[in-house]
N, C-alpha and C positions, 0 to 999 in steps of 0.2 A: 066504648069499652072502658071499664073501670080498672084502674091500677091501684093495687093495695101496696102498702109499705112492705108487706111480706113478699109480694111478687117481685118487687124491685130488688129486694135483698137476695132472693133466690136467683134472679137473672145475673146479678153481679157475682154470686158464688159460682154459677155455671161458667161464666166467662173466665174467672180465675182458674177453675178446674181444667177447662179446655186448654187454656194457655199453658198451664203447668204440665198437662199430659203431653202436649206437642213438644214442649221443651225437653221433657224427660225422655221421650222416644228418640229424639235426635241425639241426646246425650248417650243413650244406649248404643246408637249407631257408632258414635265416636269411640266409645270404650271397647266395643267388641270388634269394630272394623267391618261390621256387616250391616248392610241396608235392610236385609230381611232377617229378623230375629225370631219371628213366629209366622206360621202360615198365613195369618190374616194380613200381614204386612204386604204380601204380594203372592197370592195363591198359585199363580202360574209359575212364577220364578221359583217358588219354594218346591213345587213338584218336580221341576226340571233339575233343581239342585240336588234333590234326593237321588235321581238317576245318575248324576255325575259322581256323587259321593259313593254310590254303590260300585260304579265302574272303577273308581280309584281304590276302593277297598279290595276289589279283586286283583287289581294291579299290584297292590302291596303284598297280597298273599302269594302271588307268583314270584315276587322279588324275594320273599322269605324262602320259598321252595328252591329258587335258584341258588341261594346262599348254601342251603343244605346240600344240594346236588354238587356244588362246587367243592365243598369240603370233602364229600365222599369220594368224588372222582380224583381229586388232588391226592388224597391219601392212598388210593389204589395205585395211582400213577407212581407215587414215590416207592411203594413196595415193588411194583413191577420193574422199576429201574434197578433195584437191587437184585431182583430175580434175573434180569438180563445180564448183569455183571457176573452172577454166580454161574449161569449157563456158559458164558464165554470162558470163564475159568475152567469149567469142566471140559470144554472143547480143547483148550490148550493142553490139558492132561491127556486127553484122548490122542491128540497128535503125538505127544511124547510116547504114549503107549505103543504107537506103531513102529517104534524103533526095534528092529529085530535083534539088536545086540544087547537088549536089556536082560538082566538076570532075573531069576524068580523073585529075589529079594527086592529088586528095583520095581518089579511089577506089583508086588505086595504093597510097597510104599505108595505107589500111585493109587492102588485100590483104596488104601486108607484115606488118602486125600479126597478121592471121589466120594467116599462114604460121608466125609465131613461136609462136602458141598451138598450132597443129597439131604443130609440132616438140616442144613441151612434152608434149603428150598421148602422142605416140609414145614419147618417152623414159620417161614414167611407165608406159606399157603394157609396156615392157621392163625394169621394175624388178626387182631381185634381192633375195633375203633375205640374212641374215648369212652364209650358206654359199655364196653365189654361184649359187644356183638361181633361175631366172626364175619369178616369182610367177604370172604369167598364162599360163604355158606348159603347164599341166596336167601330165600325166605325162611330157611332153617338155620337161623344165625345164632341160636342159643347154645350150640355145642360145637366143638371143633369139627370142621368138615372132613379132615384127614386123620386117619389113625394108622399106626405102624404095627404090624404083627411082630411081637417080640421074638418069635422063633425064626421066621423066614425073612423078616425085614420087608415084606410086601406092604405097599401103601394102598389103603382103601379109601374111596370117597363116599361119604354118607351125608353130604349136604343136600341142599335143595336143587331141584332141576330147573327152577325158574329164576332168572336174574331179577334184581330189584330195579324197578323203574320209577320215575318221578315225572309228573306233569310240571313243566317249567314255564309254560305259556298256554294261552287258550287253545292253540292248535299244535303243541309240541310236547311229546313225551320222550324222555331219554332213559337209557340204561345207565344207572349211576353206580351199580355194583355188580360185577360179573360173578358167575358161579365158578367154583374151582374147575369144573369140567371144561368150561369155555376157555380157561387159561392154561391149565396144566395137562389136559387130556383130550386135546383137539388138534386136528391138522388143518392148515389152510388149504384152499382149493388147488394151489400150485405146489403142494408138498412133493418132495422127491420120493419116487417110488422105489421099491426094492428091485434088484437086478432081474428078478423073475416077473416083474410087472405088478406085483401085489402092493397093496398100500403099506406104507411104513408104519412103525410103531408110533401111536398117538400119545401114549402115556409116558411123560418125561421120567417118571420114577422107574418104570420098567426098563426104559432105555439105559438109565444109569446103572440099574441092577445088573443088566446084561453085561455091561462093561466091567463092573466090579467082579462078577463071576468069572469072566475070561481072564482078568488080571490075577485073580487068586489061584487059578488053575496052573500047576507046574507045567513047564514046557513038555516034559516027558509024557504027560497025560494026554497030549494032543496027538491023535493018530496021524494027523496031517497038519503040518505047520500053517497051511492056508486056512485051516479052521479058525485059528486064533485071529489071523488077519481079517477073515470074513466077519468075525464077531466084533472086532474093533471098528471096522468100516461101517457095520450096521449101526453101532452106537453113535458114530460120527454123523451119519445121515439123520438119525433120530434126534440128536441134539440140535442139529441145524434146523430141522423141521419144527421142533419145539420152540427154538429161538424165534423163528419167523412168525409163529403163532402169537407168542408173547408180544412181539413188536407190532403185530397187526392189532391186538387189543389196545396197546398203548397208543397206536395211531388213531383208533376210534375215540379214545379218551381225550387225546389232544384236540381232535376236531370238535368234539362236544364242548370242551372247556372254552375253545375259541368262540363257539356259537353262543355259549352262555354270556360271554363278555358283550357280544352284539345284542343279545336279548336284554341284558341289563341296561345298555345304552338306550335301546328303544323304550324300555320301561321308564327310564328317567325322563325321556322326552314326553312320554304319555302323561307322566305325573305333572310336568310343567303345563302341558296342554289342558289337563283337567283342572289344574289350579287356576289357569286363566279363565276357563269357562265358568268355574265356580265364582270367581271374583266378579266377572261380568254379570252374573245372575244375581248374586246377593251381596257383593262387596260394596263398601261405602264409597261414594264420590266425595273425597275429603274436602275439596274446595267448596262444593255446594253445601255439604253438611256443616262445615264450620261457619259459613256465611249464614245458613239457616239457623244454626244454634244461636248465633249472636242476635239475629233479628227476633227470634222467639224469646230470648232472654229479655230484650228490651220490651217486647209486648207483654211479657209476664209482669215485669216491674210496673208497667203502666196499669195493668189490671189490678195489681196490688194497691197502687196509689188511688185508683178510682174507687175501689172497694172500701178502702180506709176512709176516703172522703164521704162516701155515700152512706156508710153503715150508721152513722150518727144522725142522719137526717130522716124526717118523716114528711109525708105529703103536706102537712100543715106548715112545717118549716120551709119547705121548698116554695110554698105559695105566699109566704110572708114577705 
């Protein structure tokens, strides 16, 4: 086999290029912290890493969804806390209204206070979030769910019939915003019935309106004094039932908020596990990489020195 000067030169060039390529690849590992920076570095590990990254991306999306759900439910819980206080204030007024010694003016004063509480609850039922969406409107959240008739004072619900739900984990979906009907126009399964066995009033606004109407009616207009007492008692039962329903919704929110905390904890654990998996698949072995980088640097320097020494020689010079 004949060796030409050009062939020797090319072999030396290839040796330098290969040494430089290996050294640079290890340098990339050290700079990125990844052993696998392109699929050709380790096709199997690269494909498995993609699956782990996809799983983590999904985990991150659920974490964002839980943050959104937490914000919504916390805001609703704060409003319902105020609603609870308002109903309890109304109950106190109803208890006072049962005093048979009250004058017509006293009753009218209580009616005015009850009207103020009703207005507060209507206002809270039309609360909006930070984006101007009505919290208790369900999926019809672009307009106030409750409206008040200017003449009769009757309150009407025109929001959506379906509560807003959010998927917060692969196998868990939660109600993150209740409709007004679920909060202000519903009875619990154990609600107190009327004396005749019929269901009580489920609409909190109608309950308060009934009490206001009784309080505004002069004593002389009641054919039988027990009619007034019956009206007040009915309002008292209605408010108690409405309060129990609001507390039931709050209990659900509290349970779900607690569950969100647990799901967040599990999500954090999953993130750590995925990170460990990804590091095991494509992460740099720092001890081995640093050692290899140093050895390859020495090899590259040797290749440079050999190339420099050889490039000025020819076969004639080598044989002289």
